[in-house]
C-alpha positions as a Markdown table, in Angstrom:
| # | Residue | x | y | z |
|---|---|---|---|---|
| 1 | Val | -12.4 | -38.0 | -59.4 |
| 2 | Phe | -10.4 | -35.6 | -56.3 |
| 3 | Ala | -12.3 | -32.7 | -56.4 |
| 4 | Glu | -13.8 | -30.5 | -59.2 |
| 5 | Ile | -14.9 | -26.9 | -59.4 |
| 6 | Asn | -17.6 | -24.8 | -61.1 |
| 7 | Asn | -17.0 | -21.8 | -63.8 |
| 8 | Gly | -13.0 | -22.2 | -64.1 |
| 9 | Gln | -10.3 | -24.0 | -64.9 |
| 10 | Phe | -7.0 | -25.0 | -63.9 |
| 11 | Leu | -4.7 | -24.0 | -66.5 |
| 12 | His | -1.5 | -24.7 | -63.5 |
| 13 | Ser | -0.4 | -27.8 | -62.0 |
| 14 | Pro | -1.5 | -27.9 | -58.5 |
| 15 | Ser | 0.7 | -27.5 | -55.4 |
| 16 | Leu | 1.3 | -30.4 | -52.3 |
| 17 | Thr | 1.8 | -29.1 | -48.7 |
| 18 | Asp | 0.3 | -29.8 | -45.3 |
| 19 | Leu | -1.5 | -26.9 | -44.5 |
| 20 | Asp | -3.0 | -27.8 | -41.2 |
| 21 | Tyr | -0.1 | -30.3 | -40.1 |
| 22 | Asp | -1.8 | -33.6 | -39.9 |
| 23 | Gly | 1.0 | -35.2 | -41.6 |
| 24 | Asp | -0.5 | -35.6 | -45.0 |
| 25 | Leu | -0.3 | -33.2 | -47.8 |
| 26 | Asp | -2.7 | -31.0 | -49.1 |
| 27 | Val | -3.6 | -30.3 | -52.7 |
| 28 | Ile | -3.5 | -26.0 | -53.9 |
| 29 | Ser | -4.7 | -25.0 | -57.3 |
| 30 | Gly | -5.4 | -21.2 | -58.4 |
| 31 | Ser | -8.1 | -21.3 | -61.5 |
| 32 | Thr | -9.7 | -19.2 | -63.8 |
| 33 | Asn | -12.3 | -17.7 | -62.2 |
| 34 | Gly | -9.7 | -16.0 | -59.8 |
| 35 | Lys | -10.2 | -18.7 | -57.2 |
| 36 | Leu | -7.8 | -20.1 | -55.2 |
| 37 | Phe | -8.5 | -23.7 | -53.7 |
| 38 | Ala | -6.9 | -26.0 | -50.9 |
| 39 | Trp | -8.8 | -29.5 | -50.5 |
| 40 | Gln | -8.1 | -31.7 | -47.8 |
| 41 | Glu | -7.3 | -35.4 | -49.0 |
| 42 | Thr | -9.9 | -36.6 | -46.4 |
| 43 | Asp | -13.3 | -37.1 | -47.4 |
| 44 | Leu | -15.4 | -36.4 | -44.0 |
| 45 | Asp | -18.8 | -36.0 | -45.6 |
| 46 | Gly | -18.9 | -39.2 | -47.3 |
| 47 | Asn | -19.2 | -37.6 | -51.0 |
| 48 | Gly | -16.7 | -39.6 | -52.6 |
| 49 | Arg | -14.6 | -36.1 | -52.9 |
| 50 | Ala | -11.6 | -34.6 | -50.9 |
| 51 | Asp | -12.8 | -31.7 | -48.3 |
| 52 | Leu | -12.3 | -28.3 | -48.8 |
| 53 | Tyr | -9.9 | -26.9 | -46.6 |
| 54 | Phe | -10.5 | -23.2 | -48.2 |
| 55 | Glu | -11.9 | -21.6 | -50.9 |
| 56 | Leu | -10.4 | -17.7 | -51.4 |
| 57 | Asp | -11.4 | -15.5 | -54.1 |
| 58 | Cys | -8.5 | -13.1 | -55.4 |
| 59 | Gly | -10.1 | -10.9 | -58.0 |
| 60 | Ala | -8.7 | -11.5 | -60.5 |
| 61 | Pro | -7.6 | -15.3 | -62.5 |
| 62 | Ile | -4.7 | -17.1 | -61.1 |
| 63 | Ser | -2.2 | -17.1 | -63.7 |
| 64 | Thr | 0.9 | -19.0 | -62.0 |
| 65 | Val | 1.5 | -22.1 | -59.6 |
| 66 | Ala | 1.0 | -21.6 | -56.3 |
| 67 | Val | 4.3 | -20.8 | -54.5 |
| 68 | Ile | 4.6 | -22.2 | -50.7 |
| 69 | Gly | 7.2 | -20.6 | -48.4 |
| 70 | Asp | 7.6 | -18.5 | -45.3 |
| 71 | Trp | 8.4 | -15.8 | -46.8 |
| 72 | Ser | 7.1 | -13.3 | -44.1 |
| 73 | Val | 8.7 | -12.8 | -40.7 |
| 74 | Asn | 5.7 | -11.2 | -39.5 |
| 75 | Glu | 3.7 | -14.2 | -40.1 |
| 76 | Thr | 3.2 | -17.4 | -38.1 |
| 77 | Gly | 3.3 | -20.0 | -40.1 |
| 78 | Arg | 3.6 | -20.6 | -44.4 |
| 79 | Glu | 2.8 | -18.5 | -46.9 |
| 80 | Ile | 0.9 | -19.0 | -50.3 |
| 81 | Ala | 1.7 | -16.8 | -53.3 |
| 82 | Val | 0.0 | -16.2 | -56.5 |
| 83 | Gly | 0.6 | -13.9 | -59.5 |
| 84 | Leu | -2.7 | -13.0 | -61.1 |
| 85 | Glu | -3.7 | -12.2 | -64.3 |
| 86 | Asn | -4.2 | -8.4 | -63.9 |
| 87 | Gly | -0.5 | -7.6 | -62.6 |
| 88 | Glu | -1.3 | -8.2 | -59.1 |
| 89 | Leu | 0.8 | -10.5 | -56.7 |
| 90 | Cys | -1.2 | -11.8 | -53.7 |
| 91 | Leu | 0.3 | -13.4 | -50.8 |
| 92 | Ile | -1.9 | -15.0 | -48.6 |
| 93 | Arg | -1.9 | -17.4 | -45.2 |
| 94 | Glu | -1.8 | -21.0 | -44.9 |
| 95 | Thr | -5.7 | -20.5 | -43.5 |
| 96 | Gly | -7.2 | -18.8 | -46.4 |
| 97 | Glu | -6.5 | -14.8 | -45.9 |
| 98 | Ile | -5.0 | -12.5 | -47.9 |
| 99 | Ile | -2.0 | -10.6 | -46.4 |
| 100 | Trp | -1.1 | -8.2 | -49.1 |
| 101 | Lys | -2.3 | -7.7 | -52.6 |
| 102 | Lys | 0.3 | -5.0 | -54.8 |
| 103 | Asn | 0.0 | -4.6 | -58.4 |
| 104 | Ile | 3.6 | -4.6 | -59.6 |
| 105 | Ser | 2.6 | -4.6 | -63.7 |
| 106 | Gly | 0.5 | -4.0 | -66.0 |
| 107 | Ala | 0.6 | -7.4 | -67.7 |
| 108 | Ala | -0.7 | -10.8 | -66.1 |
| 109 | Ile | 1.9 | -12.3 | -64.2 |
| 110 | Thr | 3.3 | -15.5 | -65.8 |
| 111 | Gly | 6.0 | -17.0 | -63.5 |
| 112 | Leu | 7.2 | -16.9 | -59.6 |
| 113 | Ala | 9.0 | -18.1 | -57.4 |
| 114 | Gly | 10.0 | -17.1 | -53.8 |
| 115 | Phe | 13.1 | -17.3 | -51.3 |
| 116 | Leu | 14.4 | -17.5 | -47.5 |
| 117 | Gly | 17.5 | -15.2 | -48.1 |
| 118 | Pro | 20.0 | -14.3 | -45.3 |
| 119 | Ala | 19.0 | -10.9 | -44.8 |
| 120 | Gln | 15.8 | -11.0 | -45.8 |
| 121 | Asn | 12.9 | -12.9 | -47.8 |
| 122 | Gly | 11.3 | -12.1 | -51.3 |
| 123 | Leu | 9.6 | -13.0 | -54.6 |
| 124 | Ile | 10.9 | -13.1 | -57.8 |
| 125 | Cys | 7.8 | -12.4 | -60.6 |
| 126 | Val | 8.1 | -12.6 | -64.5 |
| 127 | Asp | 4.9 | -10.9 | -66.4 |
| 128 | Ser | 3.9 | -11.8 | -69.7 |
| 129 | Gln | 6.2 | -8.7 | -71.1 |
| 130 | Ser | 9.1 | -10.4 | -70.0 |
| 131 | Gln | 9.7 | -7.9 | -67.1 |
| 132 | Val | 10.7 | -9.1 | -64.0 |
| 133 | Thr | 10.3 | -7.4 | -60.3 |
| 134 | Tyr | 11.4 | -8.4 | -57.1 |
| 135 | Val | 9.4 | -7.8 | -54.3 |
| 136 | Asp | 10.2 | -8.2 | -50.6 |
| 137 | Glu | 7.9 | -10.0 | -47.8 |
| 138 | Ser | 6.1 | -6.6 | -46.9 |
| 139 | Ser | 5.2 | -6.4 | -50.8 |
| 140 | Glu | 7.6 | -3.5 | -51.6 |
| 141 | Leu | 9.5 | -3.3 | -55.2 |
| 142 | Val | 13.2 | -3.6 | -54.5 |
| 143 | Trp | 13.7 | -3.8 | -58.3 |
| 144 | Gln | 12.0 | -4.6 | -61.8 |
| 145 | Glu | 13.4 | -4.8 | -65.1 |
| 146 | Ser | 12.4 | -5.7 | -68.9 |
| 147 | Phe | 14.6 | -8.3 | -70.6 |
| 148 | Ser | 11.5 | -8.5 | -73.8 |
| 149 | Gln | 15.2 | -7.9 | -76.2 |
| 150 | Tyr | 15.7 | -11.5 | -75.2 |
| 151 | Gly | 12.2 | -12.7 | -76.1 |
| 152 | Ile | 9.7 | -14.4 | -73.9 |
| 153 | Val | 10.9 | -15.1 | -70.2 |
| 154 | Asn | 10.0 | -18.0 | -68.5 |
| 155 | Tyr | 9.2 | -19.3 | -64.8 |
| 156 | Pro | 12.4 | -18.0 | -62.8 |
| 157 | Ala | 14.3 | -20.2 | -60.9 |
| 158 | Ile | 16.9 | -19.3 | -57.7 |
| 159 | Gly | 20.1 | -20.8 | -56.7 |
| 160 | Asn | 23.4 | -20.4 | -55.2 |
| 161 | Leu | 24.7 | -21.5 | -58.5 |
| 162 | Asn | 28.8 | -21.0 | -57.3 |
| 163 | Gly | 28.7 | -21.7 | -53.5 |
| 164 | Asp | 29.3 | -18.2 | -52.8 |
| 165 | Asp | 26.4 | -18.1 | -50.7 |
| 166 | Asn | 25.0 | -15.6 | -52.7 |
| 167 | Leu | 21.4 | -16.3 | -54.4 |
| 168 | Asn | 21.3 | -16.1 | -58.3 |
| 169 | Ile | 18.3 | -15.9 | -60.5 |
| 170 | Val | 18.2 | -17.8 | -63.4 |
| 171 | Leu | 16.0 | -17.3 | -66.2 |
| 172 | Thr | 15.4 | -18.9 | -69.9 |
| 173 | Thr | 13.4 | -17.4 | -72.9 |
| 174 | Asp | 12.2 | -18.6 | -76.2 |
| 175 | Gln | 15.0 | -17.2 | -78.4 |
| 176 | Gly | 17.4 | -19.8 | -76.6 |
| 177 | Tyr | 18.7 | -17.5 | -74.2 |
| 178 | Ile | 20.1 | -17.9 | -70.5 |
| 179 | Ile | 19.3 | -15.2 | -68.0 |
| 180 | Val | 21.5 | -15.1 | -64.9 |
| 181 | Leu | 20.8 | -12.5 | -62.3 |
| 182 | Glu | 22.5 | -11.7 | -58.8 |
| 183 | Leu | 19.5 | -11.0 | -56.2 |
| 184 | Asn | 20.0 | -7.1 | -56.5 |
| 185 | Gly | 19.0 | -7.4 | -60.5 |
| 186 | Ser | 22.9 | -6.5 | -61.4 |
| 187 | Gly | 25.9 | -8.8 | -63.0 |
| 188 | Glu | 23.7 | -10.0 | -65.5 |
| 189 | Ile | 25.1 | -12.7 | -67.7 |
| 190 | Phe | 23.7 | -13.8 | -71.0 |
| 191 | Leu | 24.3 | -16.9 | -72.8 |
| 192 | Ser | 22.4 | -17.8 | -75.7 |
| 193 | Leu | 22.0 | -20.9 | -77.9 |
| 194 | Asn | 21.4 | -19.7 | -81.0 |
| 195 | Ala | 24.4 | -16.9 | -81.3 |
| 196 | Glu | 27.7 | -16.3 | -79.6 |
| 197 | Ser | 28.3 | -16.3 | -76.2 |
| 198 | Thr | 28.2 | -12.6 | -74.4 |
| 199 | Cys | 29.1 | -12.0 | -70.7 |
| 200 | Ser | 28.4 | -8.5 | -69.0 |
């Protein structure tokens, strides 16, 4: 057993990164008790468990995988982003302190992806009601749109699909749709596995 917690469960995959820059990967995981944990691979106290690097109470159950990147130009090092069951998005320093926390939805955040763009960095969030939100690095809401008419939206993916140096947001739904958006939220293309494809 690498590590364990009391009064909580891990419902999402862990994230791996070298938080303390010692050359070894550390394990980050959010729990249903609202706490974000980070463990080092060491066992300095000899208790047979990994050493806890930090434990942070986010105030509500964590409902996404922890996303790690250099999202904020005003911060040194990397940041950790997590979505919460109460509709909040939380940005955290790699040392375990909250930078900002913002309510962006009335529903649980169920999907989260970050990007480093040529003009600015940001986070794309999906909630349990299939609302998609773009939040910039300073916690400002850039745009928000519902795609509930296409079913339940899954985890977002971000990448440059056509080599034009512009990032795209790619979403899938439980009704067989693939949704491709420009980073500004416009120019969406809807492809359905269950019906004739349409573009708009």
